[in-house]
Each structure stands twice: as structure tokens, then as C-alpha cells.
C-alpha positions in Angstrom: 104.7 66.9 120.5 106.7 70.1 120.6 109.4 71.4 118.2 112.4 73.4 119.5 114.4 74.9 116.7 117.6 76.7 117.1 118.8 78.9 114.3 122.3 79.1 112.9 124.4 78.3 109.8 125.8 74.8 109.1 129.5 74.1 108.7 132.6 74.6 110.8 133.3 78.1 109.5 130.2 79.3 111.4 130.6 77.3 114.6 130.7 79.5 117.7 129.6 82.7 115.8 127.1 85.1 117.1 124.6 84.0 114.5 124.8 80.4 115.8 123.7 80.9 119.4 120.5 79.0 118.5 122.5 76.0 117.5 124.4 76.4 120.8 121.2 76.3 122.8 120.0 73.2 121.0 123.4 71.5 121.8 122.9 72.5 125.4 119.4 70.9 125.5 120.6 67.8 123.6 123.4 67.3 126.2 121.1 67.9 129.2 118.4 65.5 128.1 120.6 63.0 126.2 119.0 63.7 122.8 121.1 63.0 119.8 120.6 65.7 117.1 122.1 63.8 114.3 119.4 62.6 112.0 119.3 64.4 108.6 115.7 65.0 107.8 113.5 67.9 106.7 116.5 70.0 105.5 117.8 69.9 109.0 119.4 67.9 111.8 116.8 66.5 114.2 116.7 64.6 117.4 113.6 63.2 119.2 113.3 62.9 123.0 111.4 63.8 126.1 111.7 67.0 128.1 109.5 67.5 131.2 107.1 64.8 130.2 106.6 66.3 126.7 107.8 64.6 123.5 110.1 67.0 121.7 111.9 67.4 118.4 115.1 69.3 118.6 115.9 70.9 115.2 118.9 72.7 113.7 117.9 73.8 110.2 120.7 73.2 107.7 119.3 75.6 105.1 121.5 78.5 106.3 119.9 81.2 108.5 117.9 83.2 105.9 116.0 80.1 104.7 115.3 78.5 108.1 111.5 78.6 107.5 111.9 75.9 104.8 113.1 73.3 107.4 110.7 74.4 110.1 107.7 74.3 107.8 108.6 70.7 106.7 108.9 69.5 110.3 105.6 71.0 111.3 103.8 69.7 108.2 105.3 66.2 108.5 104.3 65.8 112.2 101.0 67.7 111.7 101.9 70.3 114.3 100.8 74.0 114.5 103.0 77.0 115.0 101.8 77.2 118.6 103.7 73.9 119.1 107.0 75.6 118.0 109.7 77.4 119.9 112.5 79.2 118.0 115.8 80.2 119.6 117.9 82.8 117.8 120.4 85.6 118.2 119.5 89.3 118.9 121.8 92.2 118.4 119.5 94.4 120.5 120.3 92.5 123.7 123.5 92.4 125.5 125.4 89.2 125.7 124.0 87.2 128.5 120.4 88.6 128.2 117.4 86.6 127.1 114.0 87.8 125.9 111.1 85.3 125.8 107.9 86.0 123.9 104.9 84.0 122.7 104.6 85.9 119.5 105.9 88.9 117.7 107.5 90.5 114.6 110.8 89.4 113.0 112.5 92.5 114.5 114.7 92.8 111.4 116.1 89.2 111.7 116.1 87.6 108.3 115.8 84.0 109.6 112.7 85.0 111.6 111.3 86.8 108.5 111.7 83.6 106.5 110.0 81.5 109.2 107.0 83.9 109.6 106.7 84.0 105.8 106.6 80.1 105.6 104.3 79.7 108.5 102.0 82.6 107.6 101.9 83.8 111.2 104.1 85.3 113.9 102.2 83.5 116.7 104.9 81.0 117.9 107.2 81.1 120.9 110.7 82.4 120.7 113.7 83.0 122.8 116.0 85.7 121.7 119.6 85.3 123.0 121.6 88.6 123.3 124.8 88.8 121.2 125.4 92.5 121.7 125.1 95.5 119.2 127.5 95.9 116.4 130.2 98.5 116.6 129.7 101.7 114.5 130.8 101.4 110.9 131.0 97.6 111.0 129.0 95.6 108.5 126.1 93.7 110.2 126.8 90.5 108.4 130.5 90.6 109.4 129.5 91.2 113.0 126.9 88.4 113.4 129.2 86.0 111.5 132.0 86.9 113.9 133.1 85.2 117.1 132.6 86.5 120.6 135.3 88.2 122.5 137.1 86.3 125.4 135.3 88.7 127.8 131.9 87.8 126.3 132.3 84.1 126.2 131.4 83.3 129.9 128.2 85.3 129.7 127.3 83.8 126.4 127.9 80.3 127.6 125.7 80.9 130.7 123.0 82.5 128.6 122.9 79.3 126.5 122.4 77.2 129.6 119.6 79.6 130.6 118.1 79.4 127.2 118.0 75.7 127.3 116.4 75.8 130.8 113.8 78.2 129.5 113.1 76.1 126.5 112.6 73.1 128.7 110.1 75.0 130.8 108.2 76.2 127.7 108.1 72.7 126.3 106.6 71.5 129.5 103.9 74.2 129.3 105.2 76.8 131.7 105.8 79.8 129.4 104.9 82.3 132.2 107.5 80.9 134.6 110.2 81.0 131.9 109.3 84.6 131.1 109.3 85.6 134.8 112.6 83.9 135.5 114.6 84.9 132.4 113.2 87.9 130.6 115.6 90.9 130.4 117.8 89.9 133.2 121.5 89.3 132.9 122.1 86.2 134.9 
């Protein structure tokens, strides 16, 4: 079994914001593989299905971004899974909209949701897909920026990056991390 968690904030006020691209990628996966992510469990919304011959749990933590580790820890504990059986998809302000960066491990890079996950898991050795949302304008508050919406010009690239993030996640769940990294890392598709 493999857990794919997309980070975001619950509620309509946050739908479509930069901080919610992880939720967007989970929605893309759910649509592509006909997995309903609608069961309230483990402080999140989950859906179970099959991707590439692998049983998966799609997870959208409902704890708000900065407490995402609570939900992820509960899911891993309940299903007796290790952090190596986890993939986290989240926003990155250091990447342009449309860019992806896939890694097998790494630091939180200043992302509070990832800091919380690493703290709850006690390790940074788990897969992640960072989805570019662009850097904040000078003199703008970071929270205001990531909780803001994409411009009309950015939306097509962002939508395409969510499709690619879902495709990469499916490859990783099926055991092909190297192929996902080779196909998607750093390239604007």
C-alpha cells in the first residue's frame, strides 16, 4: 500500500489558492483513477483505490497546512506503513508556475506543512513532489501570497502542472521514481 498526500487548507475560502496545489493534484489523481476522496478519517479526507497495480490511499489532510503531519502520521500508523511508503505533493514558491521538482527525501525548505510532517514522522526520508507556484512579489506578505489565487496568465501552466504532478505520482506509486524524476524534474512542460 502507498499513501499519496496532497497538502492544502480545507474550506471554500482556500480553494484554488497557491497553497492548495497539493489538493489539486490529489483531485486530478482521483478523477483519473476514479477514486472518491470523500471518507472523513484520520483528520483528513481519504480515498482508496489502485494505481498501476499498487493499492493507494489518496489523502487530503483537513488539519490546515501547518498541522498536516498529524493526519499523515495517523494514516501511516493505522495502516502500519513506513515513511518510505509516502508521497507528499505541495506548493513551492522557489519554482515557477508549471515547474515540478521530485525528490526521494530532503529538508522542509522553509515550508511549514513539510516541517510539521518531518517533525511528526521523525524523518525527512519520504518522497515528495514540489509544484511551482512562483515567487512572491517584493514587499508582499508571504502568507497573503500563498493564500492568494493564480493570475489568469498562470492558470493554464498551473493546470498542466497538476496533470503532470498526478502522472508523476502514479509513476512513483507504481515504483518508478527514477522515470518520474527524469521526465518531470525542473522542466516547464
